[in-house]
C-alpha atoms as one frame of an Amber mdcrd trajectory, in Angstrom:
protein
  68.345 132.498 255.910  71.557 132.766 253.843  71.227 132.354 250.111  72.797
 129.255 248.576  75.892 129.669 246.452  77.769 127.286 244.218  76.666 124.190
 242.366  74.971 121.224 244.060  74.736 118.188 241.763  71.484 116.203 242.024
  71.670 113.699 239.138  74.021 112.906 236.294  73.485 110.903 233.100  76.808
 109.074 232.760  75.505 106.740 230.073  74.758 109.660 227.726  78.446 110.291
 227.081  78.880 106.591 226.301  75.882 106.344 223.943  76.118 109.698 222.136
  78.622 111.994 220.430  78.125 115.280 222.309  78.282 118.218 219.883  77.107
 121.216 221.930  75.903 121.844 225.500  73.483 124.374 226.986  72.355 125.273
 230.498  68.606 125.654 230.954  66.412 126.545 233.886  63.425 124.376 234.816
  59.832 125.209 235.689  59.064 122.985 238.694  56.375 122.617 241.334  57.086
 122.817 245.076  57.173 119.083 245.753  59.514 118.530 242.796  61.985 121.028
 244.227  61.822 119.380 247.658  62.379 115.951 246.124  65.372 117.280 244.152
  66.840 118.878 247.268  66.680 115.418 248.859  68.926 114.280 245.982  66.433
 112.095 244.170  66.127 112.112 240.359  66.941 109.980 237.318  67.907 111.251
 233.862  68.387 107.837 232.248  65.349 107.822 229.927  65.100 111.586 229.578
  65.170 113.590 226.368  64.191 117.036 225.173  62.065 118.419 222.375  61.089
 121.757 220.884  57.322 122.106 220.521  55.717 125.304 219.157  58.724 127.429
 220.042  59.085 126.110 223.599  61.688 123.704 224.977  60.406 120.722 226.967
  62.123 118.043 229.040  60.385 114.664 228.905  60.659 111.305 230.726  62.910
 112.618 233.517  61.955 110.790 236.707  61.615 112.897 239.849  60.030 110.644
 242.505  57.233 111.707 244.819  58.188 113.807 247.821  57.816 111.496 250.804
  56.221 114.115 253.069  53.940 115.439 250.322  50.187 114.988 250.440  47.584
 115.193 247.690  49.632 118.066 246.219  52.395 115.692 245.043  53.469 115.894
 241.411  53.479 113.296 238.621  56.837 111.540 238.489  57.370 111.665 234.702
  55.596 114.782 233.506  56.613 117.275 230.807  58.730 120.033 232.300  59.360
 123.326 230.574  62.983 124.361 230.052  63.868 128.050 230.217  66.171 129.098
 227.372  66.708 132.277 225.359  64.756 132.595 222.123  67.974 132.512 220.064
  69.086 129.295 221.799  65.700 127.644 221.202  65.783 128.604 217.513  69.359
 127.334 217.112  68.539 124.023 218.819  65.378 123.580 216.747  67.251 124.215
 213.482  70.015 121.766 214.324  67.668 118.989 215.497  65.529 119.161 212.348
  68.321 119.652 209.782  71.117 117.478 211.108  69.135 114.798 212.919  70.530
 115.553 216.358  68.695 114.833 219.602  68.450 116.720 222.896  69.854 114.720
 225.826  69.991 115.838 229.487  73.475 115.418 230.954  73.074 116.639 234.533
  70.538 118.142 236.895  71.774 120.498 239.606  71.105 123.564 241.720  73.084
 126.658 240.798  72.786 129.467 243.358  69.551 127.921 244.642  67.867 127.532
 241.226  67.218 124.199 239.516  69.148 123.875 236.253  69.612 121.154 233.681
  72.589 120.778 231.358  71.375 119.578 227.972  73.391 118.516 224.959  72.827
 118.291 221.238  73.998 114.774 220.508  74.240 112.209 217.743  73.792 108.532
 218.605  76.826 106.260 218.452  76.824 102.946 216.641  78.084  99.850 218.452
  81.395  99.843 216.564  81.926 103.478 217.665  81.463 102.427 221.287  83.936
  99.552 220.900  86.430 101.875 219.200  86.128 104.444 222.027  86.658 101.729
 224.649  89.731 100.420 222.770  91.204 103.942 222.601  90.613 104.466 226.317
  92.231 101.108 227.150  95.262 101.862 224.964  95.691 105.284 226.579  95.502
 103.781 230.087  98.092 101.133 229.218 100.417 103.757 227.760 100.101 105.884
 230.915 100.752 102.842 233.093 103.864 101.868 231.083 105.158 105.437 231.203
 104.704 105.506 234.980 106.563 102.224 235.371 109.396 103.439 233.157 109.729
 106.649 235.178 109.855 104.670 238.424 112.607 102.446 236.980 110.702  99.193
 237.037
């Protein structure tokens, strides 16, 4: 059987970039059971409520929903269990320092397979206030209108 290559996206947390200021991103491996991997390969997962924490020098991913594998039996996994993230010691220490000192939080951005191994992209993020969200939307709207006007001007309309 040929080994998988490339990146196969399973789930993405689009709302995280809307709700948080992303300061730094990391790629972490995941410790999963067999039925979790099969459910992920079927393309089923949700990162919406997920977050990360550092507990006793280990990185954990919490509240990520991976549904039951449909063909699984009594060996099926819990849907929202704690899952260990695999990071280097220096990365764990850096993340722990920044979350305790600066008040940042760990947010999962995407879940994917990279060369056949389950990975999660996590971010150190700071929550946005509602006026920040409105300001970002206004900037995006202004940029789109400027691009549209420039395109019309170039076409001679």
